[in-house]
C-alpha positions in Angstrom: 0.0 0.0 0.0 1.4 3.4 -1.0 1.8 6.3 1.4 -0.5 9.2 0.7 1.1 12.2 -0.9 2.1 14.8 1.8 2.9 18.5 1.9 4.9 20.3 4.5 3.2 23.2 6.3 4.2 25.6 9.1 1.9 26.6 12.0 2.2 28.7 15.1 0.9 27.1 18.2 0.6 28.4 21.8 3.5 27.0 23.9 1.0 25.4 26.3 -0.6 23.5 23.4 2.8 22.4 22.1 3.8 21.2 25.6 0.6 19.1 25.8 1.3 17.6 22.3 4.9 16.8 23.3 3.8 15.0 26.4 1.1 13.0 24.5 3.5 12.1 21.7 6.1 10.9 24.3 3.5 8.8 26.1 2.4 7.3 22.8 6.0 6.8 21.7 5.4 8.6 18.4 7.0 11.7 16.9 5.3 15.0 17.5 4.7 15.4 13.8 2.9 12.1 13.6 0.6 12.9 16.5 -0.3 16.3 15.1 -1.0 14.7 11.7 -3.2 12.0 13.4 -5.1 14.7 15.4 -5.7 16.8 12.2 -6.8 13.8 10.2 -9.3 12.6 12.8 -10.7 16.1 13.3 -10.9 16.8 9.6 -12.8 13.5 9.1 -15.2 14.4 12.0 -15.8 17.9 10.5 -16.4 16.4 7.1 -19.0 14.1 8.7 -20.6 17.1 10.4 -20.7 18.8 7.1 -22.4 15.8 5.4 -25.2 15.8 7.9 -25.5 19.6 7.9 -24.2 20.4 11.3 -20.7 21.8 10.5 -21.6 25.3 11.5 -23.1 24.0 14.8 -19.9 22.0 15.5 -17.7 25.1 14.9 -20.0 27.3 17.0 -19.9 24.8 19.9 -16.1 24.7 19.7 -15.9 28.5 19.7 -18.2 28.7 22.7 -16.1 26.1 24.5 -12.9 28.2 23.9 -14.7 31.4 25.2 -15.8 29.6 28.4 -12.3 28.3 28.9 -10.8 31.7 28.5 -13.4 33.3 30.9 -12.7 30.5 33.5 -8.9 31.1 33.3 -9.4 34.9 33.8 -11.7 34.3 36.8 -9.1 31.9 38.4 -6.4 34.5 37.8 -8.5 37.2 39.3 -9.3 35.1 42.4 -5.7 34.2 42.8 -4.6 37.9 42.6 -7.3 38.8 45.2 -6.0 36.1 47.6 -9.3 34.2 47.3 -7.7 31.1 45.9 -4.3 29.5 46.4 -2.0 30.0 43.5 
C-alpha cells in the first residue's frame, strides 16, 4: 500500500498546546509530527461528517463557545488568585 502524498506546512501554536502535544507524543511513543497529523486527520474527518449531515456550523459554533468559556474561566481563576481568594 502506497503512502498518501504529503505536503509540509508551518503553523504557530501556543506554547501550552505544544507542551501538551509533546507530552502526549512521548507517552504514545510517536513523533510530535505524527501525533499532530493524526489529530488533524481525525478532526478533519469528523468535521467532514458534520458537514455531510448539515451540522458543520453548529460544531464550529460549539467549539468556539467552549474556547470562550475556557478563557473566561482562566481569567476568573487569575482574578481570584490575585485577590487572595484562591491559592496559586
